[in-house]
BAPAMI-625433 format. One record per residue (C-alpha): residue in three letters; x, y negated, z negated. Coordinates in steps of 0.05 Angstrom, whole numbers, plus 5000, padded with zeros to 4 digits. Example, Ala and Ser with C-alpha at 12.3 -4.5 7.8 and 13.67 -1.06 7.14 Angstrom:
2
Ala524650904844 Ser527350214857 
END
This chain:
245
Unk492217220929 Unk491516550963 Unk495116301026 Unk498315770982 Unk501816310940 Unk504116671002 Unk507116051035 Unk510415850970 Unk514016520967 Unk515516491041 Unk518815811032 Unk522616030970 Unk525616641004 Unk526216481078 Unk528015751082 Unk534715821044 Unk536616391091 Unk535415961153 Unk541315531131 Unk545916111148 Unk543316141220 Unk543615381228 Unk550615371201 Unk552715921250 Unk550215481307 Unk554714931279 Unk560715401281 Unk560715591208 Unk564316261203 Unk561716661144 Unk567117181152 Unk572817141134 Unk570616561090 Unk572716871023 Unk579417141002 Unk577217860998 Unk581818030940 Unk579017460897 Unk573317480845 Unk568217130891 Unk568617700940 Unk567718210885 Unk561717810860 Unk558617860929 Unk559718610928 Unk556518660859 Unk550318300885 Unk550018760945 Unk550119400903 Unk543819180866 Unk540019440926 Unk544720010941 Unk543120750934 Unk543120730858 Unk542519990842 Unk535719930874 Unk532720430825 Unk535120020766 Unk532719370798 Unk525719650811 Unk525019930741 Unk527019270709 Unk522518850753 Unk516619320744 Unk517119270669 Unk517518510672 Unk511618470720 Unk506818960686 Unk508318710616 Unk501718460587 Unk498118610652 Unk491018840637 Unk490919600636 Unk486720000684 Unk486120760695 Unk491020970750 Unk494420290749 Unk501620550750 Unk500021040807 Unk496920490850 Unk502620010833 Unk507820520853 Unk504120700917 Unk503619960938 Unk510919840923 Unk513320470959 Unk508820331019 Unk512019641026 Unk519119901019 Unk517720501063 Unk514920061119 Unk521119621113 Unk525720221117 Unk522220511178 Unk522219841214 Unk529619741198 Unk531520431222 Unk527720381288 Unk530319671302 Unk537519871291 Unk537120411344 Unk533419951392 Unk537919331388 Unk544519691377 Unk548119071350 Unk555319201327 Unk557218981257 Unk561918381247 Unk567318801214 Unk567519271274 Unk568818701322 Unk573918401274 Unk577819041268 Unk577419161343 Unk580418461355 Unk586218651309 Unk587419291348 Unk585619731288 Unk579220021318 Unk576820221387 Unk572119741421 Unk565019731394 Unk562020131451 Unk566720711440 Unk566020661365 Unk558420691365 Unk558321241418 Unk561121721364 Unk557222091311 Unk557021741243 Unk562022221212 Unk566922081268 Unk565921331259 Unk567721411185 Unk574121771203 Unk576121251255 Unk574720701206 Unk578721031151 Unk584621101199 Unk584220381221 Unk583920131149 Unk589120601119 Unk595220141122 Unk591619481111 Unk593919151047 Unk589619030986 Unk590018291000 Unk587218371070 Unk581618861053 Unk580819120981 Unk579619860971 Unk572519750946 Unk570819401011 Unk574219931054 Unk569720451021 Unk563620021029 Unk565019921103 Unk565820671111 Unk558820761081 Unk555920261131 Unk557620521201 Unk550620431230 Unk548619841274 Unk547819141247 Unk540918871265 Unk536918821221 Unk539918841151 Unk537519421108 Unk539919101043 Unk536718431061 Unk530018711082 Unk529819131018 Unk531518540974 Unk526518091008 Unk521018621006 Unk522318700931 Unk522517950919 Unk516217820961 Unk512418370924 Unk514418180853 Unk514417420863 Unk507217430888 Unk504917870830 Unk508517430780 Unk505516800809 Unk498617130811 Unk499217270737 Unk502016560724 Unk508416830694 Unk514616410682 Unk516816000743 Unk523916110720 Unk523116860729 Unk520316750799 Unk525916270816 Unk531216740790 Unk528317310832 Unk528416870894 Unk535716660881 Unk537617400873 Unk534417600940 Unk537617020977 Unk544317190945 Unk543717910970 Unk542817641041 Unk548817181037 Unk553117731007 Unk552018131070 Unk554817561112 Unk560817441067 Unk562818171068 Unk562418221145 Unk556618711145 Unk551618271182 Unk550417671226 Unk545917071206 Unk540517301254 Unk540317981219 Unk538817691150 Unk533817171177 Unk529717691213 Unk530218161153 Unk527817601107 Unk521617461147 Unk519918191154 Unk521418341082 Unk516917791055 Unk511218031101 Unk511818751077 Unk512418541004 Unk506418081011 Unk502118641040 Unk504019100983 Unk502518570931 Unk495918390965 Unk493819120963 Unk495319180889 Unk491818520872 Unk485718740913 Unk485419400875 Unk486319040808 Unk480418580823 Unk476019160845 Unk477319510779 Unk474518920739 
END
């Protein structure tokens, strides 16, 4: 894997996300930008769930098949591939979990609901155990209309009561995209496939902004970290592949 490949992937994945942070400095408000009861908001949610608890398994299986198709076969290849991928994702998960507890940044929807008087201030909210936060959130959302906050988003918010920085969904999407994009470029696979994967990862990041789960700084930091973890995992597999020749 050459530095040129790495910086190509870095530019494809990180540069589009920097626009969100620049826009925020220019007073762009990502939430509430969409009418939450309209199809664009539901599309954002559909993109988000591709790296959710169940969606990520389907995403990884599909991308693994596309990447390893016609790859030269080596003994133990699938085991090494799986180990490199899981090491990258595991590192991203640990980093995300530690950072959340260190920075303790409240989520945008928590501040939004607190401003509307439907939730306690963020300090009191995050001082509670996660199960208590879920109950408080459910109570605050109970009588909000479907036009204000659709039921699917209420349930999603109740599943996401941890801190905001960094974004777990974004770092997962960027780790996946960094890993698979580098392997696809290394094998000179279709640039359309690489481009489509990059668009998907960037879309996951923006979906987190539009649904009030994260701030622009969250997804930018997650993008950089995710690409680094994905690149390390891809480099390890490429190094093994070359040693097996």
